[in-house]
TORRO-632153 format. One record per residue (C-alpha): residue in one letter; x, y, z. Coordinates in pm, 1 decimal, padded with zeros to 6 digits, always signed. Example, Ala and Ser with C-alpha at 12.3 -4.5 7.8 and 13.67 -1.06 7.14 Angstrom:
+----+----------+----------+----------+
: aa :       xx :       yy :       zz :
+----+----------+----------+----------+
:  A : +01230.0 : -00450.0 : +00780.0 :
:  S : +01367.0 : -00106.0 : +00714.0 :
+----+----------+----------+----------+
//
This chain:
+----+----------+----------+----------+
: aa :       xx :       yy :       zz :
+----+----------+----------+----------+
:  M : +01610.1 : +02906.5 : +08085.0 :
:  A : +01518.8 : +02551.7 : +07980.8 :
:  A : +01150.0 : +02641.2 : +07947.3 :
:  A : +01235.4 : +02929.8 : +07710.8 :
:  R : +01403.7 : +02713.4 : +07450.3 :
:  P : +01248.4 : +02466.6 : +07203.9 :
:  S : +01206.1 : +02108.6 : +07320.5 :
:  W : +01460.3 : +01985.6 : +07065.1 :
:  A : +01730.0 : +02224.2 : +07191.4 :
:  G : +01872.6 : +02005.1 : +07466.2 :
:  R : +02163.6 : +02070.1 : +07699.4 :
:  N : +02423.2 : +01953.2 : +07449.3 :
:  F : +02285.7 : +02171.1 : +07170.4 :
:  V : +02295.8 : +02474.0 : +07401.5 :
:  L : +02653.1 : +02400.2 : +07515.0 :
:  L : +02772.4 : +02345.8 : +07158.5 :
:  S : +02603.5 : +02664.4 : +07040.5 :
:  A : +02739.5 : +02874.1 : +07329.0 :
:  A : +03093.2 : +02744.4 : +07277.7 :
:  T : +03076.4 : +02813.9 : +06906.1 :
:  V : +02947.6 : +03167.8 : +06955.9 :
:  I : +03227.2 : +03247.8 : +07202.9 :
:  A : +03497.3 : +03104.9 : +06977.0 :
:  G : +03338.8 : +03276.6 : +06677.2 :
:  L : +03364.9 : +03617.5 : +06842.2 :
:  G : +03738.8 : +03567.4 : +06881.7 :
:  N : +03792.4 : +03407.4 : +06540.3 :
:  S : +03622.9 : +03684.4 : +06344.9 :
:  G : +03843.1 : +03950.6 : +06499.9 :
:  A : +04152.6 : +03732.5 : +06466.4 :
:  M : +04101.4 : +03698.6 : +06090.5 :
:  I : +04134.2 : +04075.9 : +06053.1 :
:  A : +04409.5 : +04097.6 : +06314.6 :
:  T : +04631.0 : +03838.8 : +06144.2 :
:  S : +04631.6 : +04018.8 : +05808.1 :
:  F : +04705.0 : +04356.7 : +05963.0 :
:  A : +04965.3 : +04208.3 : +06199.1 :
:  V : +05164.3 : +04092.9 : +05895.6 :
:  L : +05123.5 : +04429.0 : +05723.8 :
:  D : +05216.4 : +04623.6 : +06040.0 :
:  A : +05531.9 : +04412.9 : +06071.9 :
:  G : +05637.1 : +04535.8 : +05727.3 :
:  G : +05502.5 : +04239.4 : +05532.3 :
:  S : +05389.7 : +04253.0 : +05170.8 :
:  A : +05083.3 : +04113.0 : +04997.6 :
:  A : +05280.1 : +03794.1 : +04933.6 :
:  D : +05359.8 : +03769.0 : +05307.3 :
:  V : +04992.0 : +03805.3 : +05399.4 :
:  G : +04911.7 : +03524.6 : +05155.3 :
:  L : +05194.4 : +03310.3 : +05289.5 :
:  V : +05067.2 : +03331.0 : +05648.9 :
:  A : +04713.8 : +03251.3 : +05531.2 :
:  A : +04848.1 : +02953.9 : +05334.5 :
:  A : +05050.5 : +02835.7 : +05635.6 :
:  R : +04729.2 : +02785.9 : +05832.3 :
:  T : +04558.8 : +02601.9 : +05549.4 :
:  V : +04833.5 : +02356.6 : +05447.9 :
:  P : +04832.2 : +02151.8 : +05773.7 :
:  L : +04453.8 : +02181.4 : +05778.9 :
:  I : +04448.7 : +02002.3 : +05444.4 :
:  L : +04717.3 : +01750.0 : +05538.1 :
:  F : +04547.2 : +01634.0 : +05858.9 :
:  L : +04177.0 : +01666.4 : +05772.0 :
:  L : +04127.9 : +01306.4 : +05660.3 :
:  I : +04300.3 : +01172.6 : +05970.3 :
:  G : +04093.7 : +01409.5 : +06182.2 :
:  G : +03770.5 : +01280.1 : +06028.6 :
:  A : +03865.8 : +00916.1 : +06081.8 :
:  V : +03971.1 : +00988.0 : +06441.7 :
:  A : +03641.4 : +01167.9 : +06510.5 :
:  D : +03447.9 : +00860.4 : +06393.5 :
:  R : +03654.7 : +00634.2 : +06622.2 :
:  L : +03693.2 : +00841.6 : +06942.0 :
:  P : +03438.5 : +01045.0 : +07138.1 :
:  R : +03389.2 : +01352.3 : +06922.1 :
:  H : +03372.9 : +01594.4 : +07213.7 :
:  H : +03717.1 : +01477.7 : +07333.2 :
:  V : +03860.9 : +01553.1 : +06990.3 :
:  M : +03697.4 : +01897.0 : +06992.1 :
:  V : +03833.2 : +01989.6 : +07337.5 :
:  A : +04185.2 : +01876.4 : +07247.7 :
:  A : +04173.8 : +02083.7 : +06928.4 :
:  N : +04055.8 : +02388.2 : +07124.3 :
:  C : +04355.8 : +02347.5 : +07356.7 :
:  V : +04591.1 : +02347.8 : +07057.6 :
:  N : +04434.0 : +02667.6 : +06924.0 :
:  F : +04443.4 : +02829.4 : +07268.8 :
:  V : +04821.1 : +02776.4 : +07273.5 :
:  S : +04881.9 : +02878.6 : +06910.5 :
:  Q : +04681.5 : +03201.5 : +06926.4 :
:  G : +04822.9 : +03290.6 : +07266.8 :
:  A : +05177.6 : +03252.5 : +07137.0 :
:  F : +05085.9 : +03448.2 : +06822.7 :
:  A : +04957.9 : +03732.6 : +07043.3 :
:  L : +05278.0 : +03734.9 : +07249.3 :
:  V : +05493.5 : +03749.6 : +06936.2 :
:  I : +05297.7 : +04045.6 : +06798.0 :
:  L : +05282.5 : +04231.4 : +07131.0 :
:  S : +05658.9 : +04192.5 : +07173.9 :
:  G : +05708.0 : +04413.1 : +06867.7 :
:  T : +05968.6 : +04178.3 : +06722.3 :
:  A : +05746.0 : +03948.4 : +06515.2 :
:  R : +05926.4 : +03769.0 : +06235.0 :
:  L : +05758.6 : +03613.6 : +05935.5 :
:  W : +05875.1 : +03258.6 : +06008.9 :
:  E : +05725.2 : +03279.3 : +06360.6 :
:  M : +05388.3 : +03390.4 : +06227.3 :
:  V : +05396.3 : +03115.8 : +05963.9 :
:  L : +05478.0 : +02848.9 : +06224.9 :
:  L : +05204.3 : +02957.9 : +06466.7 :
:  A : +04948.4 : +02983.7 : +06187.2 :
:  A : +05037.4 : +02626.9 : +06088.2 :
:  L : +04984.3 : +02504.8 : +06446.2 :
:  G : +04640.3 : +02666.9 : +06448.3 :
:  G : +04553.1 : +02496.5 : +06120.6 :
:  T : +04647.7 : +02158.3 : +06267.3 :
:  G : +04402.6 : +02207.3 : +06552.8 :
:  Q : +04128.7 : +02304.7 : +06308.0 :
:  A : +04190.4 : +01988.7 : +06102.7 :
:  F : +04086.8 : +01768.9 : +06395.1 :
:  F : +03814.4 : +02001.2 : +06521.4 :
:  A : +03613.2 : +02057.3 : +06203.5 :
:  P : +03495.9 : +01701.7 : +06117.1 :
:  A : +03420.3 : +01622.3 : +06482.3 :
:  S : +03220.3 : +01942.2 : +06523.3 :
:  E : +02983.3 : +01884.7 : +06231.9 :
:  G : +02908.5 : +01530.5 : +06342.1 :
:  M : +02847.8 : +01642.3 : +06701.2 :
:  V : +02613.6 : +01931.5 : +06624.5 :
:  L : +02381.3 : +01728.2 : +06404.9 :
:  A : +02379.6 : +01437.4 : +06649.8 :
:  S : +02251.3 : +01665.7 : +06927.1 :
:  V : +01900.4 : +01699.0 : +06777.5 :
:  S : +01643.5 : +01467.4 : +06625.5 :
:  G : +01649.2 : +01404.9 : +06251.5 :
:  A : +01311.8 : +01573.4 : +06197.6 :
:  Q : +01445.7 : +01900.4 : +06342.4 :
:  A : +01792.2 : +01892.9 : +06184.3 :
:  G : +01733.7 : +02170.4 : +05930.7 :
:  R : +01576.8 : +02410.1 : +06178.4 :
:  A : +01834.8 : +02329.6 : +06446.7 :
:  F : +02125.9 : +02389.0 : +06210.9 :
:  A : +01972.4 : +02719.4 : +06096.4 :
:  V : +01933.0 : +02830.8 : +06459.4 :
:  F : +02290.2 : +02719.7 : +06529.2 :
:  R : +02408.9 : +02925.9 : +06233.8 :
:  I : +02223.0 : +03232.7 : +06362.2 :
:  G : +02439.5 : +03218.3 : +06672.6 :
:  V : +02754.8 : +03158.0 : +06469.1 :
:  N : +02682.0 : +03443.0 : +06235.2 :
:  G : +02579.6 : +03676.1 : +06514.5 :
:  A : +02924.5 : +03616.3 : +06660.4 :
:  T : +03076.0 : +03696.0 : +06321.2 :
:  I : +02894.6 : +04029.2 : +06314.3 :
:  G : +03011.1 : +04130.1 : +06660.8 :
:  G : +03357.9 : +03982.0 : +06622.8 :
:  S : +03428.0 : +04147.3 : +06286.7 :
:  A : +03305.8 : +04490.5 : +06394.3 :
:  L : +03479.7 : +04474.7 : +06731.5 :
:  G : +03791.8 : +04317.1 : +06582.7 :
:  G : +03827.2 : +04586.7 : +06317.5 :
:  A : +03780.3 : +04860.0 : +06578.0 :
:  L : +04029.4 : +04700.4 : +06819.7 :
:  V : +04290.5 : +04647.5 : +06550.7 :
:  A : +04261.2 : +05016.2 : +06464.0 :
:  T : +04279.9 : +05132.3 : +06829.6 :
:  V : +04486.1 : +04888.7 : +07040.6 :
:  G : +04653.5 : +04680.7 : +06768.3 :
:  P : +04623.9 : +04324.5 : +06634.8 :
:  G : +04817.5 : +04159.2 : +06920.1 :
:  W : +04543.0 : +04218.6 : +07175.2 :
:  V : +04277.5 : +04089.5 : +06936.2 :
:  L : +04475.3 : +03766.0 : +06900.2 :
:  A : +04501.4 : +03743.9 : +07281.2 :
:  V : +04121.8 : +03767.8 : +07306.5 :
:  D : +04091.0 : +03490.4 : +07049.4 :
:  S : +04319.3 : +03267.7 : +07258.4 :
:  A : +04102.8 : +03326.9 : +07567.7 :
:  A : +03788.9 : +03249.6 : +07364.9 :
:  F : +03931.3 : +02910.0 : +07267.3 :
:  A : +03995.6 : +02832.1 : +07634.7 :
:  V : +03636.6 : +02914.3 : +07733.4 :
:  A : +03491.0 : +02723.6 : +07436.5 :
:  G : +03696.6 : +02415.3 : +07519.5 :
:  A : +03582.8 : +02426.7 : +07881.6 :
:  L : +03216.6 : +02437.4 : +07776.7 :
:  R : +03259.0 : +02145.3 : +07538.4 :
:  A : +03419.1 : +01942.0 : +07815.6 :
:  F : +03077.2 : +01937.9 : +07988.3 :
:  L : +02892.2 : +01771.2 : +07699.6 :
:  D : +02691.8 : +01467.9 : +07810.2 :
:  V : +02760.0 : +01174.4 : +07578.5 :
:  S : +02645.8 : +00897.7 : +07812.4 :
:  G : +02355.6 : +00809.9 : +07583.4 :
:  V : +02556.8 : +00775.2 : +07265.1 :
:  P : +02597.0 : +00409.8 : +07163.7 :
:  K : +02953.1 : +00293.7 : +07109.7 :
:  R : +03054.6 : +00264.8 : +06747.2 :
:  A : +03147.4 : -00075.7 : +06614.7 :
:  A : +03521.7 : -00132.2 : +06581.6 :
:  S : +03657.3 : -00100.4 : +06228.6 :
:  G : +03961.2 : -00245.5 : +06059.5 :
:  G : +04176.0 : +00065.2 : +06105.0 :
:  I : +04225.1 : +00425.1 : +05996.3 :
:  L : +04302.1 : +00331.6 : +05635.7 :
:  D : +03987.3 : +00117.9 : +05612.8 :
:  D : +03785.4 : +00410.0 : +05750.6 :
:  L : +03934.7 : +00646.4 : +05494.6 :
:  R : +03861.6 : +00407.6 : +05208.2 :
:  D : +03505.6 : +00365.9 : +05332.0 :
:  G : +03459.7 : +00742.8 : +05349.0 :
:  W : +03598.1 : +00780.7 : +04996.9 :
:  R : +03347.7 : +00526.8 : +04864.4 :
:  E : +03065.8 : +00723.3 : +05029.3 :
:  V : +03180.1 : +01039.9 : +04850.7 :
:  V : +03244.6 : +00908.7 : +04498.2 :
:  S : +02917.0 : +00714.2 : +04488.7 :
:  R : +02721.9 : +01043.6 : +04501.1 :
:  P : +02767.8 : +01274.1 : +04198.8 :
:  W : +02604.9 : +01569.5 : +04378.5 :
:  L : +02854.7 : +01537.4 : +04663.5 :
:  W : +03182.4 : +01519.8 : +04473.9 :
:  A : +03067.9 : +01777.9 : +04216.1 :
:  I : +02994.3 : +02040.4 : +04478.9 :
:  V : +03314.6 : +01959.8 : +04667.1 :
:  V : +03509.5 : +02019.4 : +04344.7 :
:  Q : +03314.9 : +02340.6 : +04284.3 :
:  F : +03394.8 : +02471.8 : +04630.3 :
:  S : +03761.9 : +02384.2 : +04600.5 :
:  V : +03769.1 : +02689.2 : +04371.3 :
:  V : +03487.4 : +02897.2 : +04523.7 :
:  N : +03633.0 : +02879.2 : +04874.5 :
:  A : +03981.3 : +02957.1 : +04745.8 :
:  M : +03851.6 : +03269.0 : +04572.2 :
:  M : +03642.7 : +03379.0 : +04871.3 :
:  I : +03925.5 : +03338.8 : +05120.4 :
:  T : +04176.2 : +03506.3 : +04892.0 :
:  V : +03947.0 : +03805.8 : +04853.7 :
:  Q : +03872.5 : +03829.4 : +05226.4 :
:  S : +04218.2 : +03759.2 : +05367.6 :
:  V : +04451.9 : +03909.6 : +05105.3 :
:  Y : +04295.1 : +04145.8 : +04851.6 :
:  G : +04028.3 : +04290.4 : +05082.4 :
:  P : +04270.6 : +04417.8 : +05349.8 :
:  L : +04503.2 : +04557.8 : +05080.3 :
:  V : +04224.0 : +04749.8 : +04905.1 :
:  A : +04093.1 : +04866.5 : +05243.5 :
:  K : +04434.1 : +04995.1 : +05351.6 :
:  E : +04501.2 : +05178.3 : +05024.9 :
:  R : +04155.7 : +05296.5 : +04913.7 :
:  L : +03889.3 : +05251.4 : +05183.6 :
:  G : +04037.9 : +05389.3 : +05506.3 :
:  G : +04200.8 : +05088.6 : +05670.8 :
:  A : +04093.6 : +04817.0 : +05914.3 :
:  G : +03783.3 : +04994.4 : +06047.8 :
:  P : +03586.1 : +05008.9 : +05718.3 :
:  W : +03698.3 : +04657.1 : +05624.8 :
:  G : +03586.1 : +04526.2 : +05963.4 :
:  L : +03248.9 : +04694.5 : +05904.8 :
:  A : +03219.5 : +04524.9 : +05566.1 :
:  L : +03293.4 : +04184.3 : +05719.6 :
:  A : +03042.1 : +04258.4 : +05995.0 :
:  A : +02781.1 : +04330.6 : +05727.7 :
:  F : +02863.0 : +03994.3 : +05571.0 :
:  G : +02804.8 : +03837.5 : +05913.4 :
:  A : +02474.3 : +04023.7 : +05945.1 :
:  G : +02373.4 : +03884.3 : +05607.3 :
:  T : +02455.2 : +03529.3 : +05709.9 :
:  A : +02252.2 : +03575.5 : +06028.9 :
:  A : +01960.6 : +03703.8 : +05821.0 :
:  G : +02001.7 : +03410.2 : +05583.9 :
:  A : +01999.8 : +03162.5 : +05870.8 :
:  L : +01686.4 : +03325.7 : +06012.5 :
:  L : +01526.8 : +03298.4 : +05669.9 :
:  M : +01612.9 : +02927.1 : +05656.7 :
:  T : +01432.9 : +02861.3 : +05986.6 :
:  R : +01117.4 : +02954.9 : +05794.7 :
:  L : +01187.0 : +02804.2 : +05454.4 :
:  T : +01202.9 : +02435.3 : +05371.3 :
:  P : +01280.9 : +02423.2 : +04998.1 :
:  R : +01191.0 : +02095.4 : +04833.9 :
:  R : +01485.9 : +02090.2 : +04590.7 :
:  I : +01746.5 : +02156.5 : +04851.7 :
:  L : +02065.4 : +02155.5 : +04643.8 :
:  L : +01918.3 : +02350.9 : +04353.3 :
:  T : +01813.4 : +02622.8 : +04598.2 :
:  G : +02153.5 : +02622.7 : +04766.0 :
:  T : +02354.0 : +02629.6 : +04443.4 :
:  L : +02159.0 : +02923.8 : +04303.5 :
:  G : +02254.5 : +03104.8 : +04622.4 :
:  V : +02625.2 : +03075.3 : +04538.7 :
:  F : +02621.9 : +03310.8 : +04238.2 :
:  P : +02615.4 : +03634.9 : +04446.5 :
:  V : +02935.1 : +03520.0 : +04621.7 :
:  A : +03117.2 : +03674.6 : +04323.2 :
:  L : +02993.4 : +04025.0 : +04412.8 :
:  P : +03258.2 : +04123.1 : +04674.0 :
:  A : +03544.6 : +04045.2 : +04435.2 :
:  A : +03377.4 : +04252.2 : +04163.3 :
:  A : +03310.6 : +04538.3 : +04405.7 :
:  L : +03674.3 : +04549.8 : +04518.0 :
:  A : +03795.0 : +04528.9 : +04157.0 :
:  I : +03613.7 : +04850.6 : +04060.7 :
:  P : +03659.5 : +04953.1 : +04353.6 :
:  V : +03326.5 : +05080.9 : +04485.1 :
:  P : +03318.1 : +05349.5 : +04756.7 :
:  A : +03355.1 : +05221.0 : +05112.5 :
:  G : +02986.7 : +05288.9 : +05184.2 :
:  W : +02877.2 : +05045.6 : +04914.3 :
:  L : +03064.9 : +04748.9 : +05052.2 :
:  P : +02844.5 : +04674.5 : +05358.5 :
:  P : +02519.4 : +04625.5 : +05158.1 :
:  I : +02702.7 : +04415.9 : +04898.8 :
:  M : +02855.9 : +04199.6 : +05169.9 :
:  F : +02516.3 : +04174.3 : +05345.1 :
:  C : +02349.7 : +04032.1 : +05032.9 :
:  T : +02639.7 : +03793.7 : +04982.2 :
:  G : +02603.0 : +03671.9 : +05340.5 :
:  I : +02236.3 : +03590.5 : +05289.1 :
:  S : +02306.3 : +03392.7 : +04973.9 :
:  I : +02593.9 : +03186.1 : +05111.9 :
:  E : +02391.0 : +03100.0 : +05420.2 :
:  V : +02108.9 : +02964.2 : +05207.4 :
:  F : +02364.7 : +02730.7 : +05055.5 :
:  A : +02524.1 : +02639.1 : +05389.9 :
:  V : +02197.0 : +02527.0 : +05548.6 :
:  T : +02067.9 : +02336.5 : +05245.4 :
:  W : +02404.9 : +02166.0 : +05204.9 :
:  M : +02411.9 : +02046.6 : +05564.6 :
:  V : +02051.0 : +01927.2 : +05539.8 :
:  A : +02148.1 : +01723.3 : +05233.0 :
:  L : +02444.9 : +01566.9 : +05412.4 :
:  H : +02238.2 : +01494.9 : +05722.9 :
:  Q : +01969.5 : +01331.6 : +05510.3 :
:  E : +02199.0 : +01120.1 : +05293.3 :
:  I : +02507.3 : +01024.0 : +05496.0 :
:  P : +02497.4 : +00753.2 : +05767.4 :
:  E : +02569.4 : +00900.6 : +06111.9 :
:  E : +02855.7 : +00663.4 : +06192.2 :
:  K : +03036.8 : +00777.1 : +05875.0 :
:  F : +02950.3 : +01144.9 : +05895.7 :
:  S : +03280.8 : +01279.5 : +06026.6 :
:  R : +03500.0 : +01098.8 : +05773.3 :
:  V : +03272.4 : +01207.7 : +05485.4 :
:  S : +03280.2 : +01558.4 : +05630.7 :
:  S : +03660.1 : +01545.0 : +05630.6 :
:  Y : +03662.4 : +01472.4 : +05254.6 :
:  D : +03417.5 : +01758.7 : +05210.7 :
:  W : +03647.7 : +01992.0 : +05404.3 :
:  L : +03957.5 : +01862.6 : +05224.7 :
:  G : +03816.1 : +01920.9 : +04879.4 :
:  S : +03672.4 : +02256.5 : +04974.9 :
:  L : +04004.2 : +02384.7 : +05111.3 :
:  A : +04253.3 : +02210.1 : +04883.9 :
:  M : +04309.9 : +02510.4 : +04659.5 :
:  V : +04314.7 : +02773.6 : +04935.7 :
:  P : +04690.4 : +02769.5 : +05011.4 :
:  V : +04767.9 : +02777.8 : +04639.5 :
:  A : +04534.1 : +03072.1 : +04581.4 :
:  T : +04641.5 : +03274.4 : +04884.6 :
:  S : +05013.2 : +03218.9 : +04826.7 :
:  L : +04977.8 : +03317.2 : +04459.1 :
:  A : +04757.7 : +03621.3 : +04531.6 :
:  G : +05051.7 : +03859.2 : +04563.4 :
:  P : +05243.5 : +03737.2 : +04256.0 :
:  T : +04920.6 : +03732.6 : +04053.9 :
:  Q : +04840.2 : +04095.5 : +04128.1 :
:  D : +05199.6 : +04188.2 : +04046.6 :
:  L : +05167.6 : +04010.7 : +03712.2 :
:  I : +04823.1 : +04120.7 : +03588.6 :
:  G : +04722.8 : +04391.1 : +03836.3 :
:  R : +04489.3 : +04373.0 : +04133.5 :
:  P : +04166.6 : +04463.4 : +03944.8 :
:  A : +04224.9 : +04186.2 : +03690.1 :
:  A : +04303.9 : +03939.2 : +03968.8 :
:  L : +03979.4 : +04028.2 : +04147.2 :
:  W : +03773.5 : +04002.1 : +03826.9 :
:  S : +03926.3 : +03658.4 : +03771.4 :
:  C : +03812.0 : +03550.8 : +04118.5 :
:  A : +03456.1 : +03663.1 : +04040.6 :
:  A : +03453.4 : +03489.3 : +03701.4 :
:  L : +03573.9 : +03156.2 : +03841.2 :
:  I : +03301.3 : +03157.7 : +04107.4 :
:  V : +03028.4 : +03217.5 : +03847.7 :
:  L : +03158.3 : +02964.2 : +03594.9 :
:  L : +03207.3 : +02678.3 : +03842.5 :
:  T : +02865.7 : +02735.3 : +03999.5 :
:  A : +02699.0 : +02729.6 : +03659.3 :
:  A : +02881.8 : +02407.1 : +03573.7 :
:  V : +02750.2 : +02229.1 : +03884.5 :
:  L : +02392.4 : +02291.1 : +03769.4 :
:  F : +02454.0 : +02045.9 : +03484.1 :
:  I : +02467.2 : +01759.8 : +03739.2 :
:  P : +02115.1 : +01606.7 : +03744.6 :
:  D : +02128.2 : +01519.8 : +04115.8 :
:  V : +02208.1 : +01881.9 : +04203.4 :
:  R : +01893.5 : +01994.7 : +04024.6 :
:  H : +01665.1 : +01716.2 : +04143.3 :
:  L : +01768.5 : +01597.3 : +04491.0 :
:  T : +01463.0 : +01653.5 : +04709.7 :
:  R : +01402.3 : +01682.2 : +05077.7 :
:  R : +01248.5 : +01359.6 : +05207.1 :
:  P : +00990.3 : +01373.9 : +05482.9 :
:  T : +01062.4 : +01176.1 : +05798.1 :
:  T : +00893.8 : +00840.9 : +05745.7 :
:  T : +00835.1 : +00771.7 : +06112.4 :
:  P : +00737.2 : +01041.6 : +06361.2 :
:  E : +01014.6 : +01113.5 : +06607.7 :
:  A : +00957.1 : +01231.5 : +06959.1 :
:  P : +01134.7 : +01558.9 : +07033.6 :
:  A : +01458.8 : +01527.6 : +07225.0 :
:  P : +01410.8 : +01605.3 : +07595.2 :
:  P : +01566.8 : +01934.7 : +07706.8 :
:  N : +01866.1 : +01765.5 : +07872.8 :
:  S : +01908.2 : +01469.6 : +07644.3 :
:  P : +02254.4 : +01364.7 : +07523.1 :
:  P : +02323.8 : +01370.8 : +07151.1 :
:  R : +02186.2 : +01076.9 : +06962.3 :
:  P : +02238.5 : +00955.8 : +06609.0 :
:  E : +01949.7 : +00973.0 : +06372.5 :
:  N : +01754.8 : +00652.5 : +06326.0 :
:  P : +01923.3 : +00462.8 : +06040.8 :
:  Q : +01588.7 : +00407.7 : +05873.1 :
:  H : +01574.5 : +00780.8 : +05803.7 :
:  R : +01895.7 : +00771.5 : +05599.1 :
:  T : +02009.4 : +00597.1 : +05287.8 :
:  S : +02365.4 : +00496.0 : +05212.9 :
:  N : +02328.7 : +00605.5 : +04853.7 :
:  A : +02148.1 : +00911.4 : +04729.7 :
:  P : +01859.9 : +00913.6 : +04488.9 :
:  A : +01849.2 : +01214.8 : +04264.6 :
:  Q : +01921.4 : +01495.1 : +04648.6 :
:  E : +02388.3 : +02283.5 : +05463.1 :
:  P : +03187.8 : +02526.2 : +05342.3 :
:  G : +03410.8 : +02600.7 : +05514.9 :
:  T : +03384.9 : +02826.1 : +05527.5 :
:  H : +03107.5 : +02600.3 : +05171.8 :
:  Q : +03137.6 : +02876.0 : +05416.2 :
:  H : +03237.5 : +02621.7 : +05676.2 :
:  N : +03167.2 : +02789.3 : +06007.7 :
:  A : +03102.6 : +02519.3 : +06248.9 :
:  G : +03306.1 : +02735.7 : +06476.9 :
:  N : +03622.8 : +02635.7 : +06643.3 :
+----+----------+----------+----------+
//
């Protein structure tokens, strides 16, 4: 097995990738299952949005603390603890649904517990994945990692949609709980013996202030975070609220919608494969241009197009968002010091998700006020306008990929994660892969 993988794909990279794929299979099905569980319990569009918002609110509240904690404690310990929280929350969610007596407040509470686990997991995960390979191979490694993540999305969405339609959403949530348990067990075996201890800092608040300074000193960084505060909100609203409603009323239910989400996953896998071959020089310009097609699903559902048209539209959207995801992470890996990566990542996540609970909770009232087609066209328009606005930032257009100045030896197959050599980073960017940015580090 070791001989069949690239020299830079060490034991930790393999464990992280395997754990993420397993959790991703469960998560993709659970996304569909949660929406249909609310609807099957007699919930309305507003109730679906409320449960989606309940997961996101604690995610937003605890993200900054999670990023600071991940830069102070061993990141793999934070990841395992978060997986345990999600194992419990999804398991309890499954029991509530399978009992046949699910109440809205129970689903809201359990969704909030799951969001809390994600808040600590996400910043730790991004720092850990990129520390498991050498700096020279970061772009290729992250693209390969995303192929596994997106392959899990394909299988999980297709299987999840089919299982929701046949055995019900409760069993899909039970599978997701089991996937978290397996993923946490794999991450417990990560070898971090070679990681140097981080220097002690003045405290959590000092860490947060330091992370904030890193963000605001880079126009490309805060501009794209602001952009994705809207883009992510529109994407998640379409996928978690409007998509299931249109599917139930016009497209044939959970099965066709699961197929559409699987096609999106196939597109992201194709996009990640493409990015193992491409190394664009203007990394953020390339990535930002890839965001425009993200408006297509909202437009397609607004019409709405026939069910058979949705998979190819979602496939193309998946390719485009993956181009952005990889170039964005390459930019962060190139520009942000390793010891500050998780706290900067937490600000990235916070900004990218800040508007999600507002958008999902207002999705139902908005469609009642102006109609669902107008609400969906508004989602598409906001994505296009904000993406066009970001292109006016000079650093977004001009930030370039820098070659590694000193050759790095490939990481041995069983090497522990190591931070990139500081000489290959700068603490401030010259001119330059949610988040879902389609943040999918994979819980």
